[in-house]
C-alpha positions in Angstrom: 128.1 150.2 139.2 128.5 153.7 137.6 125.4 155.7 137.0 125.2 157.4 133.2 122.3 159.7 134.2 124.7 160.5 137.3 127.4 160.9 135.9 125.4 162.8 132.7 124.1 165.4 135.8 128.1 166.3 136.3 129.0 166.7 132.6 126.1 169.7 132.7 126.3 171.0 136.1 129.9 171.6 135.7 130.1 172.7 132.1 128.0 175.7 130.8 128.5 176.1 126.9 126.9 173.5 124.5 127.4 173.3 120.5 124.0 173.0 119.1 123.8 171.8 115.6 120.8 172.4 113.5 119.5 172.1 109.7 118.0 174.1 107.2 117.3 175.4 103.7 121.4 175.6 103.6 122.3 172.7 105.3 123.6 172.2 108.7 125.0 173.9 110.8 126.6 174.5 114.9 126.1 176.9 117.0 127.6 176.9 120.7 125.4 178.7 123.8 125.2 179.0 126.5 123.1 176.7 128.5 120.9 175.5 131.6 119.4 172.6 132.3 116.5 170.8 134.7 115.6 168.0 136.6 114.4 166.2 133.7 117.4 166.6 131.5 116.0 169.3 129.2 118.5 172.4 128.4 117.6 175.7 127.9 119.4 178.7 126.6 118.1 182.4 125.2 119.3 183.2 122.2 118.4 186.1 119.0 115.2 184.7 117.7 116.7 186.1 114.7 120.4 184.3 114.6 120.5 181.2 112.0 120.2 178.3 115.0 116.8 180.1 116.4 115.6 180.7 112.7 116.7 177.0 111.6 114.1 175.4 115.1 111.2 177.3 113.8 111.3 175.1 110.4 112.7 171.8 111.8 112.4 170.9 115.7 115.6 167.8 115.0 118.8 169.5 116.7 121.3 167.5 117.8 124.5 168.6 120.0 127.5 168.2 122.0 128.8 169.5 125.6 132.3 168.8 126.4 133.5 168.6 129.2 136.7 167.7 128.9 139.8 170.8 128.4 143.4 169.6 128.9 145.6 167.2 127.3 146.2 164.4 127.7 143.1 164.1 130.4 140.4 161.7 129.8 138.1 162.5 127.5 134.0 163.5 128.7 131.2 164.8 127.5 128.1 163.9 126.0 126.5 163.6 122.6 122.6 164.3 122.1 120.1 164.7 119.8 116.2 165.5 120.9 113.5 168.2 120.0 113.5 171.9 120.8 111.0 174.4 120.8 111.5 178.3 121.0 109.3 178.9 124.7 106.9 182.0 125.0 107.7 185.4 127.5 110.2 185.7 129.8 110.9 182.7 131.5 111.8 184.5 134.9 113.0 181.1 136.7 115.0 180.3 134.1 116.8 183.8 133.4 117.7 184.1 137.3 118.8 179.7 136.6 120.7 180.8 134.4 122.6 184.2 135.4 123.4 182.2 138.8 125.1 179.5 136.6 127.7 182.8 135.2 127.7 184.1 138.4 126.3 187.2 138.2 123.6 188.0 141.1 119.7 187.2 141.6 117.5 190.3 139.4 114.4 191.6 139.9 111.6 190.6 138.0 111.7 194.5 137.0 114.9 194.1 135.0 113.7 191.1 133.3 113.4 192.4 129.8 116.7 194.6 129.7 118.5 191.8 130.5 117.1 189.6 127.5 117.2 192.0 125.5 115.1 191.0 122.6 116.4 187.6 123.3 114.4 184.6 123.7 114.2 180.7 125.3 114.3 177.6 124.1 114.0 174.3 125.5 115.5 171.1 124.4 113.8 168.0 125.4 116.4 165.3 124.9 115.4 162.0 123.3 118.9 160.2 123.0 122.7 160.7 125.1 125.5 159.8 124.8 128.3 159.8 127.8 132.0 159.5 126.7 133.5 159.1 129.6 136.7 157.4 129.4 137.5 157.5 132.8 134.8 154.8 133.6 134.2 153.1 130.9 136.9 153.4 128.1 136.5 154.1 124.5 132.6 152.5 125.3 130.1 155.4 125.0 127.3 154.5 127.7 123.7 155.9 125.7 120.7 157.0 127.7 117.3 156.8 125.8 114.5 159.8 127.1 111.2 159.5 126.8 
């Protein structure tokens, strides 16, 4: 039997870009952000606090999104769709910065470089509440769901 959580972690570990959907006073919006994740399936990204998606999180913390692993025509679709609650984190979050840079194959920075590397960006955390797994190779067209929390 296929472990759904394990397949979700495979998608998270082998990708780096997620489409984040928000809703604000002007309506729905999607932004692509580079992400990292933790063992509890929380997702993190850094972003300019003045962007539309960052400001929207201050108004409405409920977000949704998707991460797609499939990239070639005719290969089985593999990815996740999700919903959850986003929040802005305070401070440098050095451990997240190190993990973020490592995922992009950059060397580990010194703590003294953290502020310069953030360049005004702040960290955001997405606590997932529901994940849908699209895995045609193992489940055909049947989307699998994992509810968290």
